[in-house]
C-alpha positions as CSV (number, residue, x, y, z in Angstrom):
1,M,-53.1,-137.5,140.8
2,A,-55.2,-135.7,143.4
3,K,-57.8,-137.7,145.2
4,P,-61.4,-136.3,145.1
5,A,-63.0,-135.0,148.3
6,S,-66.6,-135.8,148.9
7,R,-68.7,-134.9,151.9
8,I,-72.0,-136.1,153.2
9,L,-74.0,-134.0,155.7
10,V,-75.8,-135.6,158.6
11,I,-78.6,-133.4,160.1
12,N,-79.9,-134.3,163.6
13,D,-81.0,-132.0,166.4
14,E,-79.7,-134.2,169.2
15,P,-76.0,-133.5,169.6
16,L,-75.1,-136.8,171.2
17,V,-76.9,-138.9,168.6
18,L,-75.4,-136.7,165.8
19,R,-71.9,-137.1,167.2
20,E,-72.3,-140.9,167.4
21,F,-73.6,-141.1,163.8
22,V,-70.8,-138.9,162.4
23,K,-68.1,-140.8,164.3
24,G,-69.4,-144.2,163.3
25,L,-69.8,-143.3,159.6
26,N,-66.3,-141.7,159.4
27,A,-64.8,-144.8,161.1
28,A,-66.5,-146.9,158.4
29,A,-65.2,-144.6,155.6
30,R,-61.6,-145.0,156.9
31,S,-61.8,-148.8,157.2
32,L,-63.5,-149.6,153.9
33,D,-62.8,-148.8,150.3
34,N,-63.1,-145.0,149.8
35,P,-62.0,-144.0,146.3
36,L,-64.0,-140.7,146.3
37,G,-62.6,-139.5,149.6
38,I,-66.0,-139.6,151.4
39,G,-66.1,-137.9,154.8
40,F,-69.1,-137.1,157.1
41,I,-69.9,-133.8,158.8
42,G,-72.9,-133.0,161.0
43,V,-75.1,-130.1,162.0
44,T,-78.0,-129.8,164.5
45,T,-80.2,-127.1,162.8
46,A,-81.8,-126.7,159.4
47,R,-80.3,-123.2,159.2
48,E,-76.8,-124.6,159.6
49,A,-77.6,-127.3,157.1
50,L,-78.7,-124.9,154.4
51,A,-75.6,-122.7,155.0
52,V,-73.3,-125.7,154.4
53,I,-75.3,-126.8,151.4
54,A,-75.0,-123.3,149.9
55,R,-71.2,-123.0,150.4
56,D,-69.8,-126.5,150.1
57,G,-69.3,-127.6,146.5
58,D,-67.8,-130.9,147.6
59,L,-71.1,-132.0,149.3
60,Q,-72.5,-135.0,147.6
61,A,-75.4,-136.2,149.8
62,V,-77.5,-135.3,152.8
63,L,-78.8,-137.6,155.6
64,V,-81.8,-136.1,157.4
65,D,-83.4,-137.4,160.6
66,D,-87.1,-137.4,160.1
67,T,-87.7,-136.4,163.7
68,L,-85.9,-133.1,163.2
69,Y,-87.4,-130.5,165.7
70,T,-90.3,-132.8,166.6
71,L,-91.4,-132.4,170.2
72,K,-92.5,-135.3,172.4
73,N,-96.2,-134.6,171.7
74,G,-95.5,-134.9,167.9
75,Q,-95.9,-131.1,167.4
76,Q,-93.5,-128.9,165.4
77,P,-92.1,-125.7,166.9
78,K,-93.4,-122.9,164.8
79,S,-90.0,-121.2,164.5
80,Q,-88.3,-124.4,163.2
81,M,-88.4,-126.2,159.9
82,S,-89.6,-129.9,159.7
83,A,-87.6,-132.6,157.9
84,L,-90.1,-132.5,155.1
85,E,-89.7,-128.8,154.6
86,L,-85.9,-129.1,154.8
87,V,-85.9,-131.8,152.1
88,Q,-88.1,-129.6,149.9
89,R,-85.6,-126.7,150.3
90,I,-82.6,-128.9,149.6
91,T,-84.0,-130.4,146.4
92,R,-85.0,-127.0,145.1
93,F,-81.7,-125.4,145.8
94,R,-79.3,-128.3,145.1
95,P,-81.2,-130.9,142.9
96,E,-78.1,-132.8,142.2
97,L,-77.6,-133.9,145.9
98,D,-78.7,-137.3,147.0
99,V,-81.1,-137.1,149.9
100,Y,-81.6,-139.9,152.5
101,I,-83.8,-140.1,155.6
102,L,-83.3,-141.7,159.0
103,I,-86.6,-143.2,160.1
104,A,-88.0,-145.4,162.8
105,R,-88.9,-148.9,161.6
106,E,-92.4,-148.8,163.2
107,E,-93.2,-145.5,161.4
108,E,-91.9,-146.7,158.0
109,D,-95.2,-146.6,156.1
110,D,-96.3,-143.1,157.2
111,I,-92.9,-141.5,156.7
112,V,-92.2,-143.1,153.4
113,D,-95.6,-142.0,152.0
114,A,-94.9,-138.4,153.1
115,L,-91.3,-138.0,152.2
116,F,-91.0,-140.1,149.1
117,A,-93.5,-137.8,147.4
118,E,-90.4,-135.5,147.3
119,A,-87.1,-136.3,145.6
120,V,-85.8,-138.6,148.3
121,D,-83.3,-141.3,147.2
122,G,-83.6,-143.7,150.1
123,Y,-83.9,-144.2,153.9
124,F,-82.2,-146.0,156.7
125,Y,-83.5,-147.3,160.1
126,R,-82.4,-145.1,162.9
127,E,-82.2,-147.8,165.5
128,E,-80.0,-150.2,163.5
129,R,-76.8,-148.1,163.7
130,D,-75.3,-150.1,160.9
131,Y,-72.6,-147.6,160.0
132,R,-70.6,-149.8,157.6
133,G,-73.8,-150.8,155.8
134,I,-75.0,-147.2,155.5
135,Y,-71.5,-146.2,154.2
136,R,-71.4,-148.9,151.6
137,I,-74.8,-147.9,150.2
138,L,-73.9,-144.2,150.1
139,N,-70.4,-144.9,148.6
140,A,-72.0,-147.1,145.9
141,Q,-74.6,-144.4,145.0
142,I,-72.1,-141.6,144.8
143,Q,-69.8,-143.8,142.6
144,E,-72.7,-144.5,140.3
145,R,-73.5,-140.8,140.1
146,A,-69.9,-140.0,139.3
147,R,-69.8,-142.4,136.3
148,T,-69.2,-140.8,132.9
149,P,-71.0,-143.1,130.4
150,F,-69.9,-141.5,127.2
151,Y,-66.3,-140.9,128.3
152,D,-65.9,-144.4,129.6
153,Q,-67.2,-145.9,126.4
154,L,-64.9,-143.6,124.4
155,K,-61.9,-144.8,126.3
156,N,-63.0,-148.4,125.9
157,Y,-63.2,-148.0,122.1
158,V,-59.8,-146.2,121.9
159,W,-58.1,-148.9,124.0
160,M,-59.4,-151.5,121.5
161,A,-57.1,-150.0,118.9
162,K,-59.3,-151.0,116.0
163,D,-58.5,-150.1,112.4
164,Q,-60.8,-147.2,111.4
165,W,-62.4,-147.1,108.0
166,H,-64.7,-144.3,108.7
167,T,-64.6,-140.5,109.2
168,P,-62.5,-138.5,110.1
169,G,-60.0,-139.1,107.4
170,H,-56.8,-139.0,109.6
171,S,-57.7,-142.5,110.8
172,S,-56.7,-142.0,114.4
173,G,-53.6,-140.1,113.3
174,E,-52.2,-142.9,111.2
175,S,-51.9,-140.4,108.2
176,L,-49.8,-138.1,110.4
177,R,-47.7,-140.4,112.6
178,G,-44.3,-141.1,111.3
179,S,-44.7,-138.6,108.4
180,P,-41.5,-136.7,107.5
181,W,-43.7,-133.6,106.9
182,V,-46.2,-133.5,109.7
183,N,-45.1,-135.9,112.4
184,D,-44.1,-132.9,114.6
185,F,-47.8,-131.8,114.5
186,Y,-48.8,-135.3,115.7
187,D,-46.3,-135.2,118.5
188,F,-47.3,-131.7,119.5
189,M,-51.0,-132.5,119.7
190,G,-50.6,-135.9,121.3
191,E,-51.9,-139.3,120.2
192,H,-55.3,-139.2,122.1
193,V,-56.4,-136.1,120.3
194,F,-56.6,-138.2,117.2
195,D,-57.5,-141.6,118.8
196,A,-60.6,-140.0,120.3
197,D,-61.6,-137.9,117.3
198,L,-64.4,-140.2,116.1
199,S,-67.8,-139.9,114.5
200,V,-71.3,-141.4,114.5
201,S,-69.9,-144.2,112.4
202,V,-69.1,-145.9,115.7
203,P,-72.3,-147.5,116.9
204,M,-71.1,-148.2,120.5
205,L,-70.6,-144.4,120.9
206,D,-74.2,-143.7,120.2
207,S,-75.6,-140.8,118.1
208,L,-76.5,-137.2,119.1
209,M,-79.3,-137.3,116.5
210,E,-81.1,-140.3,118.0
211,P,-79.4,-141.2,121.3
212,K,-80.3,-144.6,122.6
213,G,-77.1,-145.7,124.4
214,V,-74.3,-144.0,126.3
215,I,-75.2,-140.5,125.1
216,S,-78.8,-141.0,126.3
217,E,-77.5,-142.2,129.7
218,A,-75.1,-139.3,129.9
219,Q,-77.9,-136.8,129.1
220,A,-80.1,-138.3,131.8
221,K,-77.3,-137.9,134.4
222,A,-76.7,-134.3,133.3
223,A,-80.5,-133.6,133.7
224,K,-80.3,-134.9,137.3
225,A,-77.3,-132.7,138.0
226,F,-78.9,-129.6,136.5
227,G,-82.4,-130.3,138.1
228,A,-83.9,-130.4,134.6
229,K,-86.6,-132.7,133.3
230,R,-84.4,-133.4,130.2
231,T,-81.0,-132.3,128.9
232,F,-79.8,-132.4,125.4
233,F,-76.1,-132.3,124.3
234,A,-75.3,-130.1,121.3
235,T,-72.2,-129.5,119.1
236,N,-71.1,-126.2,117.4
237,G,-71.3,-124.2,120.6
238,T,-73.8,-122.0,122.3
239,S,-74.6,-120.2,119.0
240,T,-76.1,-123.3,117.4
241,A,-77.9,-124.2,120.7
242,N,-79.5,-120.8,120.8
243,K,-80.9,-121.3,117.3
244,V,-82.2,-124.7,118.2
245,I,-83.9,-123.3,121.3
246,F,-85.6,-120.4,119.4
247,Q,-86.8,-122.5,116.6
248,T,-88.3,-125.0,119.1
249,L,-90.0,-122.4,121.4
250,L,-91.2,-119.9,118.8
251,A,-93.7,-120.1,116.0
252,P,-93.8,-117.8,112.9
253,G,-95.6,-114.5,113.8
254,E,-95.2,-114.8,117.6
255,K,-93.8,-111.9,119.5
256,L,-91.1,-111.9,122.1
257,I,-89.3,-109.4,124.3
258,L,-85.6,-109.3,123.4
259,D,-82.6,-107.5,124.7
260,R,-81.1,-105.4,121.9
261,N,-77.6,-106.2,123.1
262,C,-77.9,-110.0,122.9
263,H,-75.6,-112.2,120.9
264,K,-76.0,-112.3,117.1
265,S,-76.9,-116.0,117.3
266,V,-80.1,-114.9,119.2
267,H,-81.0,-112.5,116.4
268,H,-80.3,-115.2,113.8
269,G,-82.5,-117.7,115.8
270,V,-85.4,-115.2,115.8
271,V,-85.1,-114.7,112.1
272,L,-85.1,-118.4,111.4
273,S,-88.1,-118.9,113.6
274,G,-90.1,-116.2,111.9
275,A,-91.0,-114.6,115.2
276,H,-91.3,-110.8,115.7
277,P,-88.9,-109.3,118.3
278,V,-90.0,-106.4,120.5
279,Y,-86.7,-104.9,121.6
280,L,-86.0,-103.5,125.0
281,D,-84.1,-100.2,125.4
282,S,-80.4,-100.9,126.0
283,T,-79.0,-99.9,129.4
284,G,-75.4,-99.7,130.5
285,A,-74.2,-99.8,126.9
286,E,-71.4,-97.3,127.4
287,E,-70.1,-99.0,130.5
288,G,-70.3,-102.4,128.8
289,A,-68.3,-101.0,125.8
290,A,-65.7,-99.6,128.0
291,Q,-65.3,-103.0,129.8
292,C,-65.0,-104.8,126.5
293,N,-62.3,-102.4,125.3
294,K,-60.3,-103.2,128.4
295,A,-60.8,-107.0,128.0
296,S,-61.8,-107.6,124.5
297,S,-61.0,-111.3,124.8
298,G,-63.8,-111.8,127.2
299,C,-66.3,-109.7,125.3
300,A,-67.8,-112.4,123.1
301,G,-68.3,-114.7,126.1
302,A,-69.9,-111.8,128.0
303,H,-72.4,-111.1,125.2
304,H,-73.4,-114.8,125.2
305,H,-74.7,-114.3,128.7
306,L,-76.5,-111.1,128.1
307,V,-79.5,-112.8,126.5
308,H,-82.7,-112.0,128.3
309,L,-85.5,-113.8,126.5
310,R,-89.1,-113.8,127.7
311,R,-92.0,-115.0,125.8
312,A,-95.0,-112.7,126.0
313,A,-98.5,-112.8,124.7
314,L,-98.6,-109.3,123.1
């Protein structure tokens, strides 16, 4: 099984200090438990930092020195970005990243007040150079973020191997396994397809209708990853989710601007909401049809993403 790769970016405009930090943190990562393959890289400018953040999907966290580009008189060069500005850019662009700050102990109150108004997850004292301690904290935080609450609980329930007297009726595949008629279907699909095919009849797996346990926790983690205030899981695909969204956002008689080429689930959602669509003229229809003729299998998925909805007070 391939081991995951995780990177943490250190940003400090003093090359010697940066080199020392990256070297010390990588030494700690090599000598301590490192199940997520954490490694540290460093850059000296905000521009380099933003470029790495934009292209590196394995990046999990950022460690920013709060004195970034600060001159001896405390002023900021006009051409450069402050640590606060950089943190704001990072959290807008990659809200799922953990952001930590290196600060001086004597300036703790002022720095914390300024930066923790932003989405900052923690801070370390610059002068301590406790690389093993910093690594342990970052490692623990990333492992916590990598948890999968619902999946973990689902596996726990399956490993319990309890008798099932609830839906679905195949009872974890018991009605198929060993059958002279359909055992080949069971073997082809695999045991866990049936073991994990469960329902809301299992309290420890929570309920999508009123999540209070592992589903609620998983939704909160998803919202953090997406940079959303809240995230809701839905079944029955994007079509049902589209109908839920339209019936939530639109009231009967309201008007909305709608792409005529959008998926039929959008039209259905508008009908169910009682709103009145104002259709946009279609563009690129011939080109789109030609592309769908060439790759009809991808056509339905493409149409799902052609929805351009904008509420308007008309």
